[in-house]
N, C-alpha and C positions, 0 to 999 in steps of 0.2 A: 834131605828137603820136603818129606811131608810136615813137618816140626815147624818149615817156616811156609808152607803154605794153607795151613792152617789161621797162623797169623798175617795172614795177606789178605783172607776171608771172613774173620772175627775182628769185628768195631766192642773196641772193650772202653771203659772211659777210666783216667784218666787220674789219680787221685792227687797228684799232686798238682794238678794247675792251680795255682787258684784264683786268674781270672775267671768272677762270671759273667763280665757281660755277653761275651762270647756264648755264652749256652742260651741264655736269656734272647737275646737276637732274633736264632732259627736259623740260624745261617743253611739255606739247600746249596750243596756242591756237585747238580742238577740241573739250573736254568732252563735246558727244552723241555724237563718234563714236565716243570707247569703249562708252555706254553703248548705243551703236547694235550692233557688234560682240559687245559682251554679250549683246547681245538678239537676234542672228542665233550664235550658239554654241548658244543654251536655259540659259548662264548666268543667266537672270530666273527661273527653275523651281526657285526654292530651294526645303526643306522649316521644317518650322515644328516646329524640334528644337531643344534644349536644347544645352548638352553639361554633363563634370559637372567638379565645382564641391573637392568633400568625398568622402574614405572613410574609410569606419567601420567597422573589423576587429579581429576576434578571434584573438590568437596566442596558440599555444599551444609552447611548446619543450619537447620528450624529448632527454639528453645523448646522443651513443654513449658507450657502455661502453667503460673502454680494453680495451684487444688481448691476451687473454690473461692478464686479471685482472693486471695488472699495470701502476700508477701511471705509470712512467718512459715508458710506452704508450698518455696519454692523448690522444686526438683531437685533443679543447680546449684542448691544450697544443703542443700537437709536430706539422708538419704533417705529413697523409695518407702523403705522399711519403715520408720519414722511415722511419715505421709498416713501412710498406711493401717497401720496396727498403733496406732497408738489413741489413750484413752479419754475420753472429756477430762477425767479428774489426771489423771498426770503430772499435773502441777506439783497437785500438791503429796509429796512427798513427805516422809517420818520427819525427817525434820522441820522441814517447813510448817506441821499442826504442830506442832512442838514450839517452835521460835514464834510464828502469830497467836496462838493461844497464851502464849506468855507479854508479848506486846503488849495482849487487849487489858489483859492483868490487868497490866504494869498503871494503863490510863485508863484505867477503868475504875483500879486503886485512887489514883492522884483525881479523881475527878471525885469519888466520890459516890459511887453508883455501881450499886450489887447489882446479881446479877438472877436472877431467876435461881430455886432450886429446881435443877432439872439434867438428871443421869444423861441425858441426853447428850448435852454439851464439856462433858467430863472429855479424857484420852478413852477410845479403847478398837480395839479392834486390833491395833498397832500388826505389823507380821513381824514374827521371828530376827530377830535379837529383840528388833526394838516392844517390846511386845509388857518388856519390864515394868516401861513408864506406863503405859495406861493404868490411871485410875492419880495420876500423878499435875493434873493439873487440866488449864481447857483443853479444848478442842476447836485449833481457828479454823480446821474447815467446816467443822459443823455449824463454827462462829460466821464464816462466811455466809453462808446458807445464808443466817438465816438474820445477816447483817440487819438489814431493813425491819425483820421485824421485831430486838433487840435496839436500832434506836445505835448501833454504833458507825460511827463513821473510817471509812478506808482508810485513810492516812492512818489504823490507826496499827493494821494487818501487813505495813512494810509491802516488803513485798506479792501485789496483786494476779492473782490470775489473769493470761490471758481474756479477752475479750471482742466476740463469743471463745467461746472455746472450739477443739475445732472438732469436726463431726467425729462420731461413732460408727468405723464404716464395717463394723462387726455383725451379720447375718447370726441370728441366734437362734432360727431354724432348719438352714442349708448348714450353719456351725461353720460359715467359713469368711472372706474378705469379698468387699467387690466395692471397684468401687470407679467413679469416671473420670479421667483425666484428657486435657485434648492441647493439642499442637498444632498451628497455624490453622483453625477451623476445624480442624478431621479431629473428632472424639479416638480415643483408648483407652477400651475399653478390659475392666481386668475385672476378672470374675472366677473363683472358683476358689478363692487366694489361701492354702492351708495354712500363711504362715511362713516366717522366716523367709529368704532368699526371693528378691526378685531380677530377671535380667530379661531378654530380646524375648523370651516366649510367652512372659508370663499376661501379653496384652496383643488381642486382635483392637485392628487398627476401624473405620467408619470409610477411612474412600485413603486411595492415594491423598499423596502430600499435594499440593498446590504447587509448578513449575520457578521451579527458584531464577533465579537472574544467573546469564553464566560466567562459574567460578574461578578464577586463574587457577593453574597447573601446579604440582605441585613432584616434586621430581624426589625422587625413591630410592634407595637402591638393593634388589631383590636379593634374595636369603634362598637356601634349601632350607624348607621344615624338617628339622630335630627335634628328636623328643624320646625317652628313655622305650629301648626297643626297636628304633628306627636303623635302619638298611644302610653300613656306609653302603658311598655313595665311588667306591671302587674295586673291583673284583679282586677277591683275596685278602684283599683288608678285614680284619680280622673284630671284628663288633664285641664290648662287653661281656664278659659269659657269668656273670653277675645277677643279667636281667633275666629276667620271669616273664616269657608276651603271656602265659595261662594264668599270671597271677594276678592282670589289667581286665576286672572286668566289663562288660560291654554295655555301652555311656550313649546315648544319643547324645548328647548335649553336647558332649567334647571332645573334642577335635582329634586332637591325637586318637584317641577310641577307633576312626571314621580313618585315620590313615595307616596305624595298627592292625585293621581287618583289613584294607588295600595291602598290605605288605606279608596276613598273611597269604591272601588266598591270591595275590603275582606276582611278588615279589617284586615291590614299584621303589623306586626309591626318583622317583623324578617330580617330586612334591616341589613349590617354591612358594613359598611366598613375604610380603613388603608391609610397611608401616602403615599405617594410616592416625591420622593424627585427629585427638576430635576433644568435643567436652562433654564431661559426662552432664547429666539433667537435656540434650539436647536430641533429634532422631537427623543421622546424617546418612547422608546423600550422595554416593558416587555414579557423577552423572560420564567420565567417559572414564575410561582404562581403556592405558597405549602401553603394557608392552616392551620394548627394545631386546634386540638378546643380540649373543658374542659376531651373532657375522651378520651387525650391520641392520639386518629388515628390522621390522617394528606391524603391530600387531595389537591390534585393533581388541580387547573383550568382545564378541556380543552376546547376550543375552540366550541363554538354552531355551528350545524351542522349545519345550513344555513348559517352560517356567519352572527350570526342578529345581533350588536353590539353598544349598549345605542354613545359609542361614536364613532364614525371612517373617516374616511380623505379616499375619495373617489379613489382608488388608490393605498394604501397603505394596510401593510397589519392586521389586524385590531386588532393590540396587538400593534400598533404605534398611536400617533400623534405630533401631532404641535405644541409646544408651543412657539406663539409670545410674545416677552415682547410691552406690555399695557399702554396705561398713566392710570392713575387711575381716578386722578382726574382733567382734563386737564382744565385751565382755559381757556371758550370758548371769543369771540368779540360779538361785534354785527354783524348782516349782510352787509360787503360791498356794495356787487353789490348783489341785490334780482330780475329774472326776473323770467316773470310765460311766461310758455310756453302753450296754445292750439290753439286745432283744432275747425276753428270755419265753419261747414254743408253748413249754408247758403252761403259760398262766395269760399267754396272750397279751401283752406286757412291755414295755420299756420300764432297764432298773436306771435308774441315773443312780450311782455311788458314790457320796462322798470322801475321797481317801486323803483330803491333803486343805485345808483351810487353812489363811492369811500364815503361811509355810509350815502349821503346826499340823502332827500324821492325828485324829482323830479314828476315833475305837467305830470302826462297821462290819466287827465277825456277824457269825451267821451266830443263833444260840444255838445253846441244845437240844436232837431233835428231843422226842415226848420219849418218859422211859415207857421199857416193853409191859405191863399188864402182871403182878404180881399171881403167886405159884396158888392154885390151889385140889385141897383133900381128891384125889380120884375119883371118890365115892360122894361128892358134891355135884347137885346139877348143876347143868353147864352156866355159865356164868360171861358174861363181856363186860368192858373196861370201857370206859369214851375215852379217848386221846382228840382233844383238837389239834388244828391244824395249826405251822408251826408258825411264833414269831416276826413279822418283818423284823430285819435288823432296827441297828440306828444307824441315816446315813444314808437312809437305803428308798427313795424317793419314786414312786408307781406313777407309769407312766400309758393310759389305758390308749385305743385306738378312740378316739372319736373324727367330725366329720365338724369341719371347723369352714364355714361359707363354699363348702361344698369340695376341700377340697376334703382328703386323710391324713388327721395328723396323728403322732402323739401327743396330749391335754397333760402336762402335769397333775397326777393331784395329791392327794396325802390319805396317807394311811392315816385306818383309827380304830382303837379300842375298843371294841364291843361287850368284851366280863365288866366296865365297870358301869355308870349307871350316872349321869348323862357319858356317855362318847366319850373318850375324848383324842382328841386327834395330835397328831405324831408332828412334832416341828415340824418348818417352813424348812427349807431349806437355806444353808451359812452360806456355801463359795454363791461369786458374781457372775460365774457361769452359767450357772442355772435360773436368773433374772433374765426377762425381755429390756428391762430398765434397771442395773443394778445401779443408777443414780440414786433414783427412789423409790423402788424394790413395792410397788401400787400397788402390784400382783395383775393389773389391768391392763395390759393384756396375758392373764396364766401364761405363763411361756409354754410354746407347743415347739415341735422339735417337725423338719421332714423325715419320712419316713427312709426315701430314696438315701437320708444323709447317711446312715447307720448300717454297715458293710456287717459279712454274716458273720463275721470275728468280732466283732466289736472295735472302740477305739477307745481312747482316751486323749480327756481335753484337757490342757494346762495353759497357765499366767504366770510369766515370768516377767522379773526386767532384766531390760537390755540398756547395756550404754554403750556409747560411739561415738564417734565423731565430725562434726557435718566437711564441709568442704573446704571451709574455713575455718576452722578450728577447735572452733566449742566442743560443746560436749553437748550430749542429745541422749535426749534420759526415755526410756518407755516403756508400756509394759506392753507384749507379744502373749498374745492365744493364739495356741497350733493343738493340732488336730497330730495323732498316730493310733494305728492301727494295732489290734488285740492280734492277741493266740486261742483265745478262747473266750468270750464276754462272760456277766459277771449272773447268775440264774437262781430262784431260791426254790424253784420247786414248789411250786402252792399244793395247798388238795385239798380240799372235805374235811370237814372233826366226821373221827370212822368209832366204830367198835369194834376191840379187838378182843377177842376168847380171848380168856383169861384160860394160860397156860396147865391143864392138868395135871401134882404130885407126881413122886412115885408112888 
């Protein structure tokens, strides 16, 4: 009997069974045990509450006006990034510069009119890999700029750039984008945009929109909010084990992250959402939201007493939200220009170092430090050797501090080689990022930078070509300027010329 008693108290796996489905179902032999555990944990203390089933809301949309009244810059069609970040001469791609130059050359040859021998009219400075065409023909962009001087007909160029060119919204002193949109007479100010995606939080409004006419109500079904890591709606329902809650970084702009924080702090699973149908390039306003629950009751959602809202635009009513047309998956090219900026506290100036120009990496290494003095015999009298300061590397452009119109600014300067007679100035920058007006490069005013725009660790400025599509399916190409932080700023550690004692010999 002892042997039989052991068999009754011990659970053993049966390797001869072929049905794996029962093992995966995790059957419970005593359901009352689950009920007891629920009672111990207080899970039977529920609320006689309902759940939202249907939502009825009244939406009104107000279009954002075309920028500067230009119908080609309509936010309902053109992505907001392309409107804000476009450069005035984005039309002149490498292909258009080559094609227009060939058309004009053929027209001039047919008319028997030679052009003056001017190297500036020949293709030059094309980005990689189009640099192979440098010097191979006329530059259509330069010919267009000087068409009146050279007496060229506009019909010879084929496709002509837009007139007028889009405004350059890049602030070369603050190193950010600034733009002013309008909707129904209300200003939407975009300030200190670093480049990249625009969203509802990118602009501040000058005030609420005018009261719209009462729109027709829209009825939709409510659904429980779901996202990776969301709690299951039923007790003892097993969540997905592969979800790593600790792997979600905090993001105040991400709605799911806010729900995840609520889950971790209070284990709440009572979030519901409902879809709102709207249009890109408009300001959406919900004038009334009524919730119908499973008990047949209706609840009109009222604004919070303190005006707090998870998604709100500063200046607008808390029920309004700006919906921008954005490029979901743009094609972003490699850096055309790259410049690193950093404050050198030892030299008390700002260094702008060109790392990449027109798609090519350029040399900007530091020169080797001066060699130590040669040895001298021990019996010789003390001797000294003259050691000059280290030379400024190529592509390192100094910006000393100066007062401009009563403001403290870093002003672009040029290093000089004083060992030559007369002194030789270092070359000017080649990157468009270091000019106030890249189109003319007149040098007046000289490029200036606001000191507050440069963080302690420095930053990187880049220009990249971006290709996307408009809401009507047509492609749109623009050049994006952006900034990102550095880990350490570039520093040269300049010092004065010194006399170093000659080291004695043995």
